[in-house]
N, C-alpha and C positions, 0 to 999 in steps of 0.2 A: 423414128432410123434415123430422118433425116437430120432431126437435133445429133443424134449420136452421132453422126457421122460430122457435121461440121465442126464437134467437140475434138472429133480424132484428128481432124485435121489444122486446128488451129495447133493440135498441140506439139504436131509432127513437124510444123512449120517452121522455119530459120528464124525466127524473132522470138516463136516459145525454145527451141533448144539452140538460140544464142544464150537467153535469162538462164534457161538451168546451167549450162556454163559455164556462165558470169559465177551461179550462186552457189556451183562447183568449188571452183575457183580457191570465191573467201573463204567457204568452211575450208579448203584445206590450208588455205595462208592464214587464218584466224586459229587454227587449230596450231599452226609451227608458232606461230606467236605466243600462244596458251602456255607451251609447252615450255616455251624460253626462258618466261616468266616466271610460271614454277620451278622450275632449274634455277634458275637466279635469286631467287626469293629466298628468306630464314636466314643463317648464323652470315651464313657466304654462300656468294653464288657457288654452282658447282663449274669445275675446273680444276682437270687431271691432267696427270701426267706429262705431255710437250709441253701442252697449254699454259700449264703452271709456269713453267721459267719463263715461255716467250710473255708471260704478266710480268714475273718479275725482272726479265730485259727492259720490259717498257716501264716497270716503274722507275728503275734505276734512269732510264734517260730524262724520264717528269720531273726525279726530282734535283738530279747531277746537271744536267744537261745532255742534248746529244751527240759530244763527242767522249761521254763517259760510258766505255765501255768493259768498265771490271763488271764482275758479277754481282746481282745487287747483296747487299750483307747489310739490312739495319746497327745491327751489331760488328761491326767490323775490328770495330778498335780492341773488342772481346780474342780476335782469332786472328791477327791481324796475314798471319802466312794460310789460313786456310789447310789447317789439320783437321777442324773439325768441320770443316765445310758439308754438310749433306749432300749435296747436290758435285755427283762424280761421271762420268761415262754413262749414254751418251749424250750426256747433256750439258756439262760444260768442257773445256780443255784448259791446264794449267801449265805455265810456262817459267821456268828460273831463268831470270838473268844472270851473266857473270860476277853482278854483286850477290846475287844471293836472294834477290828479292823474287820472293812465288807469287806471283800473278794469273786471277783466274778471269777466263772471257766464255763466255755460253756460248754454242756452236751453231747458232740457227740466225737465219741473216738478220742482219740489224737494221737493215730499210722497212722493215716491217715493222719492228718496236720502236725505230726513230719517227715511223709517220701517226702510228699511235699517239704517243708520247706527247703530240702536238696539241691534239683533242681536248679542250676545254669543258671533258666530260668526268664522272669517278669512270672508274673500271670496273662498275658492274654491268654496265652499260657494252663496252667491247664486246661481250656475244653477241647482241642485239645487233648491234651493228655490223656480224660478221653476216648474220642472218638475212640481215635488208640487202647487203651483195651479192648473197646466194641470190635472192629475189631479182636484185637486178642481172645476174648474170644468164638465169632463166629465162628473162626478158630479152637481152643482147642475143642467147641463141634463137628465140624464136623469130626474132628482127630478121637475122640471120639467114635464115632458111627463106623467110621471104622474102627479102632483098636477095639474094645469090639466085636462090631455085624456083623467083618469080609465083610462090604459091600462097595466095589470096585469100583461098577461101575457111572462112571462120574454126569452120569444125576444123580442118587440120592442123591451123597453127593453135587452135586449142590442146591437140593429143601432141603434138609439139613439146611444151608447156607441160603437159601430167607428168610424157613422158617420161621428161628431165625432171621434175621437180623431186619425183620421188624413185631417183638411180642414187645405187649406192653413193654419190659424190653429199649425201645431206650429211654423213659422218665429219666429213671437213665443215659444214655451214652450221652445225649446231657445238661445236669450238673456236676458240679461241688462237685461229690457224691462218695463216699466210698463204693458202691453196685457195683460197675463193678469187682475192684479190689478185694474184699471181694470175690465173684464170681467165679474170675479166681481159686482164694485157694480154694474154696470149690470143685471145680468139676475138679479138680483136685487130688482132695481129695476123690469124690466117683467115677472116674478113676484108681484109686489104685484099694480103693475095689472092681469091677468088674473084674481089671483084677486078682485081688487074687480069685475072685469068680469063674473064666473059666478056663478052660484047659489049658488056653496057658501056656508057660513058663514062670516063676516065675521072678519077676523082680527083679532084681541089686539091693543089701540096699543101695548106694550111690544114687537108688531114689527113693525106699518103704521109707524110714527115712523120707526126706523131705517133703514126701505127705502128710506124718502123720505129718508133723511140720507143712503144709502150712493150713489145717484143723481144726487144736487148733491155729490161728491166725486169721483163719476167725469169728472164735465168740466173735474176741473182734469189728472183727469191725462192725457185724452186728450180732446182737442178735438173731435171727429167725432162724441162723445156729447152734447154741444149739438143735430146734428140728430136723433139718434136719439131724445133724450127731448122733443124741440120738435115731430116727425113726431108722436107718440105721442101725446103731449099735446093736438096739437088733433084726432087720430082719437077719444078717446076723447068728446071733449067734443064732438065731431058725433053721435058714436051716444049723448050723453043729451043729444041737443038737448031734445028734449019733457020732461026731468025734472030743471030746475035747480034745483031744492033743493034736492030727494032728491041728485042732483048733488054741491052742496058738501058736503051734510055727511056722506058717503059721504066725499069726500076730503080734505074736513080734516085732519084730522091727516096725513096722509101728505104733505099740500102743505105743510105744517106745518115736517117735517123737511125735508124737499129742501129749505124758504129758510132753513131757519138754516146749511144746509152750504153757502151759495152767498152765505152773510153774512159766515161766520166765515170762512172758505177767500177771500173775495173781499176781505174787509177783511187779513188777514195778508198777501196778496199785494202787496194799493195798498200798502201801510204798510212794504211788503220790497222790495217791487221795482215800487212807481208802478206797478202793471197789473193790476190787479182778476183779468186772465187769467193773468197771468204774464208772462215777460219772451217765449217764445215765440208771446206772441198777438200781438205789436206788429210780431214779425218776419215773422210769418204771414201780417199784414192786406197789410204791405207788397211782400209776395211774391207774393200774391192780385193786388192795384192793379198790379203791370204786368204781367203775361201778358196778353197779345195772344190774338185769338181762334183764331188758326190757332195757338198753342201748347196751347192749352185742347184744341181738335181735334187736335191731338195725342199730349198724354197720355191722352187717351180713348180712344185708338183705340191703343194701346200695351197699355192696361189691358185690353179685350179681347181681342186682335188675341195682343199679346206681340209679342216677337222676336227675334233670337238672344240676348240680355244676356238677356230673362223668359220667364215664362211667363204666356199670355193669360188670362183668368177662362175664356173661351167652351173653351178647351182643356182646362183642370183640372176644370171644372163640368161638361160635356156631361150626363150622365142626372139632376141636379141640376136642371138647368134647364126640362129634357123633363118630370120632374115636376112642376115648378111649373105650366107651362103646362098640361099633362095634371087636373090636381087643381081648378084654378080653371074647366074650359069642362067636364072628364068629372064632376066627383065635385058631388054637393052638399054644401057647408059649412056645419057649424055657426056660430050666431057668433061665437065665439069665434075660431074657423080667419078668418073673417071681417076680422075686425080683426088679426089673425098677418101680414093678407093687407098688406090698408092701407095694414100700418105698416113692413113689409118689404122690401118692391118703391120703395117711393117714398124711403128710406131711403137703400138699397144707392145709386138713380142719383142721389139730393142729394148723398152722399157723393162718389161718383165724378166726378160734373160740377164740384162746389165746391172740390177738394180741389186745394192749388196746386199740389202736389208729386207728381212720379216719385217711387210708392213700390217703389224700389228693384230691384236686379237677380236673377233664375232666380223663385225662388220664393216670396223676398221684392216679388216685384213684383205681390200682391196686398192691399200691406198695408193699413190702413186701412176694407177691406172685411171685416173680419175676425167682426165682431159678428152683417153681414149673413146671410151663412154660418151662426152659430148659430141665427141665425132661421128659417133658411131649415130644416136640420136639423129643427129639432123639429117646422113644419109640414108637411113630408115623413114622420116618422114619425106624427105626426097622423092622416094620411087611413089609416094600416092599418085605423079606429075608423070613417071612417064611410064607407070603401067597402063599396057596396048590394051587387057581386055579386062572385062567383069571379074574373070575369077583371080588373073591376079594381081588386081585391085584387093580384093577379098582378103585373099591369104596374106597381103600384108599389112589389109587392117585388123584382121585375124591375131597374126602377131604380136604387132603394134598393143591392141589394149591386155593380149594375155602378159606380156612387156611392163605393162602399165598394174596390173594385178599384182605381178611377182613381187615388184616396187612397194607397191602399197600393205603386201606382207612382210617386207623384211624392215620396211620403215617402221611399220608398228611393232613389229618382237625387237628391235632395235630402240626403242621410246621406250618400253618397260625394262629392258635391259638399266638405259640409264635410271629411268622412275624408282629400282631397284637400288641404282648406286646413291640417287640422291637422297633415300631416306637413311642412311647410315651415313653418307657425308656429312650431314647436319647431326646428327649423334654425336659424330665424333667432333665436329665442331664447336658444340655444345659442351662439350666436355674437354676444348683445348681451353673455352674462354672462359669457364669458372675458375681458374686458377688466372687470369691475365698478364702477370704480371712472370711466374712460372718460365723460366726455359724447356724446352718439348728434347729429349733424349730420345736421338734413332739407332738402332740396330745392327742398320740393313736397307740399303738404299729401296727397297720392296717395300719399306713402311712409308717411302713421301708421295704414292702418288696419288692419296686422299690430303693432305692436308690441304690445299687450296689454297686463300689468302691468309690464311694464318701463320702463314711465313713472312708476308707485310707487317703484322703487328708483333708479335713475339720470336726470341730466338729460338732458332732451331739446328742444333746437331747431333751429328754423326760421330758414334764407335764403336768398331769392330770387332773389339776386343777387351779383355779384362784391362789388360796393361794400358790404352789408351783410357778407358772410362777412369782408372786412378786420376791419370793426368787432367781427364776432366773434369770430376772432384773432388780436385784441389783449388783447379782454378774457378771452381764454385765456391766454394767455403772465402777464397781470396777475394772474393769479388763482393761479397755480402750475399748469396743465393740464399734464401730462406728453405725454398719448393720448388721442388724441377717433375717430370710430366716424363713419362717413356711412354714411348709407342710403337710397339713392334706386331709384323703380323706372328702366330702362333703354331705356324704351320711350317712345312720345307717349301721357299719357295717355289714359285715355274722357274725351270728353266729357261731365259731370253734365249732368242739365239740370234740375235743380234752381239748379243760376249761372249768373248773366250771363258773359257772355263776358267781361267789363271783369275779373269774377273768377280764371276759367280764364288769360284770358294771365296776371295779378299773382302767384296763387297754384297753382293748378297742372302748366298746361306750363311750367313754369321751371328745370328740371335745365341745368346746367351746367359745365363743366372746372376743378374749384378749381384757384385758382394762389397758394400759400400762402405769404409770406415766413418764417414760422417753424417749420414745420414741413414735412417730408417723409411720402410715401405709402411705409409699412409693405408691406399687404397693398394686392390690388384683386381680387375675387376676382364670378366671375356664378351666382345662385342660383336659381332659378325667373323669370328675366325682372329682378332687380333687381341694382343691386350694394351687392355691402359692402366699404368701402373702412376700413382701420386705418392716422391718418397720427399720427407723433410729434414729439417737440420734435429742429431740429436740433441 
């Protein structure tokens, strides 16, 4: 019995716990990289929807310089006025000059694509870099908790890592998106503010100035950063209302860094795009203005409750919601925790209420509030140090473990969905590459969701009615095109809540049976709801 007791004692010792936790982290991180490598292997890396556009934008800057903002088109000479350019709203923004010249720019922030374009690596590794940045962000979350709330216990910090790592932000960590870099910058900004509001030794100006600068840059990557920074600023101003002179002295260097970023990046955007916050801000404002109150209520209800196409916030985050309520009403909070709650909850609802967009399907349906989840995680772990009795500590721990369990469940389902998409994605890519010189014709913008890097290798064009196809096939004939491919969704496309009925009818629900004068159908097959056809010259 004595031997058995000693063995159990060693198993539950801090050293044994630490080794088990480290092993668990290595397994989780290893699994993430294993999945990432699998999705990026094969004929093409798994890059979908918006991520595709950001990839093409990056390649445009890489090949033609960081001031070339034109929509990427390897075969621009064939379609100089972008008449058959496949990408439309919400990916591109078309303008026509007074001389009648048509231009096209991608809507997404240029700074993200410009930064990646400078990296001397193949684009297949871009997704992997985002995953590495996500792990870095997870580390910064843990570091912030340790530094600000002085939590040194390894087990608690490990819980923080797991809690954040399996949150819904992982949906952005596994795609080519500016969300993760933006949140690294935004968290650095928040960290500096919380450090300034604590009783700790002030950070040196060499650190505080760039952290303020980082916050300014984050706004130009993700527009919702304005809400997070704005509410934080107003809250800190209120907390320091009795000492205005001291407040100004404390934040002068920090705000100077923030202001410098706004001036530099704002001027660049205005000079290049005639919009301080970039092209996207103009489009977002227009979309926000056209929404009726019933549309806004619909988007909000879908965010919280979900539907058949997306996971609702209430379902994904039930334990952490309960934990927030319990912490506020049952635990005596410190001044920093009160500041954190005063910022995280209003910003969360602010982003949900003010966003003019449906934030995507399935696990992407919680997009835009990812930084709120990050703040909720920090608050949840901070409660472990302020719980005043054993019962409170047990409640907090149980709810944290439950949320981690919910996270693992949803991540697993998310990855299963991606594995399914990857399977057919590769089938389509192989089909497209069988005729490497054949242009691809799309009959709807919905058909563009799975073309990945094929657009970088061969021409893709779109026609939304027979008369447009007649013009395109004439150009094919005059250009010596002997074979072209058609890739089309064979059913009625789902209605995208972010587009108008007019756009849906004009560019999404537009497939038709092609009638060709100069080409004949060589093959026609159906794959997972899509039709893939090959046409050759008569």
